[in-house]
N, C-alpha and C positions, 0 to 999 in steps of 0.2 A: 331645335335643340341648340343649346349654347355650347361653346367650346368646353366649358367646365363640365357639363353633363356628359359629353363625349369622353373626356379624359377620365372622369370617375367611372364610367361604364367600362372603359378599357382596363383600368386598374382592377376593377372588380372581376372581370373575366380572367385577367392574369392571376389573381389570387385564387380563384376557383380552380384554374388549371394547375397551379402549383400544389394546392391541397389534394387534388385528384392524383397527381404524380406521386406524392408522398404516401397516399393511401394505397396505391397500386404496389409500390415498393414494400410497404408493410405487409400486405396480403401475400405478396410473392415470398417474402422472408418467412412468414408464418407457415406457409405450405412447404417450403424447400429445406429449411434448416432450423436447428435449435440454437439459441444464443448460449454462449459459454463465457464465463468471466475469467479474469486473469488467474485467480486462485485455483479454479477447477482445471484450467489448462495446464498450469504448472505441475499439477499432480499426474497428468496423463500425457505430458508432452512427448515422452519417448515411445508411446504406443500409437501415435496418430501421424497422419501425413499433414504437415503444417505447410500451407501454401499461401504465399504473399502474392496477391493479385494486382499489386501496384506496378507501374512501369519499371523497367530495368534500372534506370538511373536512380529512382527513389529507393529501390531495393539495395543497390550498391551503396548508397549513402548510409543506410541504416536498416537493419532487419532483425527479426527475432532469431536468435541462435538456433540452428537446426531447420530453418524454413528454406523452402526452395521457391523460386520465382517462376510463376506462370502468369504473365500480365493478362488482365481482363480483355484486352484487345486481341489476344491470341488464344484465349481460353478454349473456345469452341474447337479450334483446330488441334489443340494439344490435349484434349480430354483423355486420349489413350495413354498418356503418361501417368495418370492417376489410377491407383489400384482400387478396385471396387470392394475388395474384401477387408479393407482397413478403414477406420474412421478418418474423415477428412475435416480439417479445421482451416477455414479461409479467413484472411484478414486483409484490410487495406487501410486507408487513412481513417475512415469512419466505418460505415457498413454498407454503403450504396453499391459499390462495385462488387463487393463480396456477395451481396444479395442476388445480383443478377447472375453471378457465376454459380451460386448455389442452385438457382433455378435451372441452369443448364445441366448441372449434375442430377437434379431430380428428374429431368426429362430423359436423362441417360440411365435411369434406374439405379442411381446411387442412393442408399438409404440412410447411412450414418454420417450426416453432414452437419457441421457446426460453423458458426460465425463468431469470431472473437468480439465480444462486446466492447465498444469504444475503439476497436481497430488498433493500429500501431500506437495511437495517442494514449490508449488505455493500458498499454503494456509497460510494466515497471521492472520486468525481469531482465535476463541477460540478452544483450543485443550484440550485433557484429556490424562493422563497417568495412567495406572492401575498398575504401578510398585511401 
């Protein structure tokens, strides 16, 4: 085998692994939560628990008004802070960390879980900065 064939094989394997990663996240998201857009969230924002799963520094820089911060790195340890009798809306920069957190909620028997479509980048409503 030439060096070019080895390199192309390696790139092919990386692409397949990347596709599998995105597929697993998609399946996890489909099983764990419903997607909610900005318009739908703005109608029910006072009736849900809005949780920002980004790290604390990102949360302090800018977050949706009324959200509280439970970073995805601490999410499993802090599940008891989330009420199971109210809907939960998760968001991050996109939807990857929120998908993993939604899966943890599903495993803990939370049923009414949503992920903000587009994450913080997709939100055009009121925000707050603690800086």
